[in-house]
C-alpha positions, 0 to 999 in steps of 0.5 A: 500500500502506498499513500500520497497527499492530494490538495484540492486547491482554493480554486477547486473549493471556490468553483464547487468541484470538490465532490467531482474531484473526490469521486474521480479519486475514489473511482480510480480505486484509492481510499481516502484515509484523511481529509480536512478543509483548511486555510493554509498559512504562509509558514505552511505554504513555504514549507510545502513549496520549499523545493521551489523557493529559489524559483521566480514563481515561488511568491505566486505559489505562496500567494495562491495557496494561501488565498482561500481554503483548500481540501487536504487529502491522504489517499491510499492504494496500490501505486497511489502516487502514480495514479494521482499524477495520471489523474491530475494531468500535466501542470499546464492545462493546454497540455492535459488530455481530456479525462484528466482533472486539469484537462477537463477543468483547469484554466491556467498553469497557476490556479490548476485545481490540484496538487499531488505528491510527485514521489513516495518520498515527497508524499511522506514529507508532505503528508507530515506537513498537513496531518499528524499520524492520529488524523490518518485512518487506514483500511486493513484488507487482511482483517477487513476493517478500518483502523486508527493508526497511532 
């Protein structure tokens, strides 16, 4: 089982797309094991986007991600990182094929609706920024039940 972080960004919330985007994630066979609607502050935004701190678009990333509430989600499943990345589509919506979230709904490179961790290592780091271990629930197929990790 693999976990990854998904952020349904402020434009997803503002446009009323949360239900549609969550449905797409679930239809791909991933389980939602943590979820919360939050307002990201500048400190968390800078930590989350720390890999981009020297890039010219960094201030715009921080400004956008802090501009309104977002829905933070931890998904779990086989190849969760790869599945979410393919479901999202390329960052630039003009390059995103129909059937992907960005291909169907995004209108620009900046506000592009969704973030998904780009690797298992990034997912581990990013999940720990947004969730404490006791906020994550896991489904154990062996015993057919949900468990709370601690």
